[in-house]
C-alpha positions as CSV (number, residue, x, y, z in Angstrom):
1,M,-106.1,100.7,41.7
2,A,-107.8,99.5,38.6
3,E,-106.0,100.0,35.3
4,E,-108.2,102.7,33.1
5,A,-109.6,101.0,29.7
6,S,-108.4,102.2,26.1
7,W,-110.3,104.7,24.1
8,D,-110.5,101.9,21.8
9,Q,-112.2,99.6,24.3
10,Q,-114.4,102.5,25.8
11,I,-115.8,103.4,22.3
12,E,-116.4,99.7,21.6
13,D,-118.4,99.3,24.9
14,Y,-120.3,102.3,24.3
15,L,-121.1,102.3,20.8
16,T,-120.2,98.8,18.8
17,S,-120.5,96.0,21.3
18,E,-124.3,96.1,21.9
19,G,-124.8,96.7,18.0
20,A,-126.1,100.5,17.9
21,C,-122.9,101.1,15.3
22,Y,-120.8,98.8,13.3
23,A,-117.8,101.0,13.7
24,A,-116.8,103.7,15.6
25,G,-114.0,106.5,15.9
26,L,-112.3,109.2,18.4
27,A,-110.4,112.1,17.1
28,Q,-109.0,115.4,18.7
29,A,-111.1,118.2,17.7
30,T,-107.8,120.1,16.5
31,D,-107.2,117.8,13.5
32,G,-109.7,115.7,12.9
33,A,-107.4,113.0,12.8
34,F,-109.1,109.7,14.5
35,Y,-106.8,108.0,17.3
36,A,-109.0,105.2,18.7
37,A,-111.5,102.9,16.3
38,A,-113.6,100.0,17.1
39,P,-114.3,97.2,16.8
40,Q,-111.0,96.3,18.0
41,A,-110.7,92.4,16.8
42,G,-108.1,92.3,13.7
43,E,-108.5,96.0,13.5
44,E,-111.6,96.0,11.8
45,G,-112.6,99.6,12.9
46,W,-109.7,101.1,11.3
47,G,-110.8,99.3,8.2
48,H,-114.3,101.1,8.2
49,I,-113.0,104.7,9.5
50,F,-110.1,105.5,8.1
51,K,-108.1,105.7,4.6
52,D,-104.7,107.3,4.3
53,A,-104.8,111.1,1.9
54,H,-105.9,109.8,-1.7
55,D,-107.0,110.9,-5.0
56,E,-111.0,111.0,-5.7
57,K,-112.9,111.9,-9.1
58,V,-115.1,114.9,-7.7
59,L,-118.2,116.1,-9.4
60,Q,-117.7,120.1,-9.9
61,D,-120.8,122.6,-9.4
62,D,-121.8,122.3,-12.8
63,G,-122.9,118.8,-12.3
64,V,-121.2,117.3,-15.2
65,T,-117.6,117.6,-15.3
66,E,-115.5,115.4,-12.8
67,K,-112.1,117.0,-11.4
68,T,-109.3,114.8,-9.2
69,M,-108.7,115.8,-6.2
70,S,-106.7,115.1,-3.1
71,I,-108.7,113.9,0.0
72,N,-107.4,114.0,3.6
73,E,-110.3,113.0,5.3
74,A,-109.4,114.1,8.9
75,S,-108.8,117.7,7.7
76,G,-112.4,116.8,6.0
77,I,-113.8,116.0,9.5
78,K,-112.4,119.0,11.3
79,S,-114.0,121.5,8.7
80,F,-117.8,119.1,8.8
81,M,-117.9,119.8,12.5
82,E,-116.3,123.2,12.7
83,T,-118.9,124.7,9.9
84,G,-121.3,122.3,9.2
85,K,-120.6,122.4,5.8
86,K,-119.2,120.2,3.2
87,P,-115.4,120.3,2.6
88,E,-114.1,120.9,-0.5
89,G,-114.0,117.6,-2.2
90,G,-116.8,116.2,-0.1
91,L,-116.8,114.6,3.1
92,W,-115.2,111.1,2.8
93,I,-114.9,108.5,5.5
94,G,-113.0,105.4,5.2
95,G,-113.1,105.8,1.2
96,T,-116.6,106.7,1.1
97,K,-118.0,109.9,0.2
98,Y,-120.8,110.9,2.4
99,N,-123.5,113.6,2.2
100,I,-124.4,115.7,4.9
101,T,-127.7,115.7,6.0
102,Q,-128.3,117.6,9.3
103,F,-125.7,119.6,11.5
104,E,-126.6,121.8,14.8
105,K,-123.8,123.8,16.7
106,E,-125.1,123.7,20.1
107,F,-127.3,120.8,20.9
108,E,-128.7,120.3,24.1
109,S,-128.0,116.7,25.1
110,G,-128.7,116.0,29.0
111,D,-126.8,118.5,31.0
112,H,-124.1,119.3,28.0
113,T,-124.2,121.0,24.7
114,L,-122.6,119.2,21.8
115,S,-122.3,119.9,18.3
116,V,-124.2,116.9,16.5
117,G,-123.8,116.2,12.8
118,F,-125.5,113.5,10.7
119,V,-123.9,112.0,7.4
120,Q,-125.4,109.5,4.9
121,A,-124.3,107.0,2.4
122,P,-126.2,104.5,0.4
123,K,-127.9,102.2,2.9
124,K,-125.3,103.2,5.9
125,G,-124.5,106.5,7.2
126,A,-122.9,107.9,10.6
127,V,-123.5,110.5,13.6
128,F,-120.6,112.7,14.7
129,I,-120.6,114.8,18.1
130,S,-117.9,117.5,19.1
131,T,-117.7,118.4,22.6
132,G,-115.1,121.0,21.7
133,G,-112.2,118.8,22.4
134,Q,-112.8,115.8,21.1
135,I,-114.9,114.6,18.3
136,C,-116.6,111.0,18.4
137,A,-118.2,109.3,15.5
138,G,-120.5,106.2,15.2
139,F,-121.5,104.4,12.0
140,Y,-124.6,102.7,11.4
141,N,-125.6,100.1,8.7
142,E,-128.9,99.3,7.7
143,E,-127.9,96.2,5.9
144,K,-126.8,95.2,9.4
145,G,-130.1,95.9,11.4
146,Q,-128.7,99.1,12.4
147,T,-130.7,102.6,12.7
148,A,-130.0,106.2,12.6
149,P,-132.0,106.9,16.0
150,N,-130.1,104.0,17.7
151,C,-126.5,104.8,16.6
152,R,-127.7,108.7,17.8
153,K,-128.7,107.6,21.4
154,A,-125.5,105.3,21.6
155,V,-123.2,108.4,20.4
156,L,-124.7,111.2,22.2
157,A,-124.5,108.8,25.4
158,F,-120.8,108.9,25.0
159,G,-120.7,112.6,24.0
160,E,-122.5,113.3,27.8
161,Y,-119.8,110.7,29.1
162,L,-116.8,113.0,27.5
163,K,-117.9,116.4,28.7
164,G,-119.0,115.0,32.1
165,I,-115.2,113.9,32.5
166,G,-113.9,117.2,31.0
167,Y,-113.0,116.0,27.9
């Protein structure tokens, strides 16, 4: 019997090896914490998608004052994929703050329904999908010649794969 590829290898095969995304991650929907990352070489993917809990200065609603807040990226990802809204303190991934540009709770993709979110930072962004049990994120960078539509296509295809195998 053939050995099944690791999740790191699968997201690398689906999302980063063909160049649609420069990094990708897979998390449980229950906590939003990434447990797989790509590219795997030198654990490069982890450097792009994960940063331990940290403090950040966050602009307050008045648009002038800043407040130092403790940021837990995993709980922010979980909150975003459940609500489609910006978590308190903003959505931070790999130490970068992203703006939420679009969220659709019930997006029809092939034979499956997924939650889909789009986030952006200057010259880059990410596409998130949730199958209900898993969250997958693919990250694109315009300076690397990557585009949001190509990243979206790859992440949706992986989401359909996950749903198809019961994840």
